[in-house]
C-alpha angles and dihedrals in degrees: 000000000000142000130205134184111222111164139246127345148083102248121134125219128260120202113198140134092015093302142093120230131190142145130239142148139230128184086274097059150290120299147187108215134193117209134187107251094217100047107015089236115153114250096180142341128206120199112209106167152347121289116286113229093331093182095033130102095263108028125179137023119334101198135076119231120245124225118209131161096339096316133102119216121197142173131211130210091251091059100264114148117192144177125212134185103254093215099052108012090238111158112245100178143333138189134178103234095189090058097038095049099026091243121203132194100045100092090127089055135289108275109179127134105212118249109214115196133153094349094312133109105213118202139166108236107160099218128140104284088000111079086134125020137185121210124194107258091218098057113357095250118148114267097174143335130198144176136029104236121117120247 
């Protein structure tokens, strides 16, 4: 039906709400992109960071975005977790979970697809008292954290 060159990365595709979402990177940065499922045309693109290991063995984002209730949740290799409006790509909130919770075990790059359930974004982080954390899907605030094991 259509083909489109995006760039580097290991993100899968999510089809929801009449759109296609994925993550990738170019030499200019890392992005979440929204495509038209019928034509592959870009509807919007959100840049969230610099390229991850652009000349390395495994460059680019490692996670697949998650669509839930009109929002797109994503993670970046440096530990950034973000939420975008699925219709417009407007950023709603973001937080770096590796910094906030002192995460360990993701030196190769954070590679977690967000699990969104009952108003919570659940993520393994690997920090002291924060092996697993839940953020509020509406604003990224901490709902709970538990465990001491690294990621």
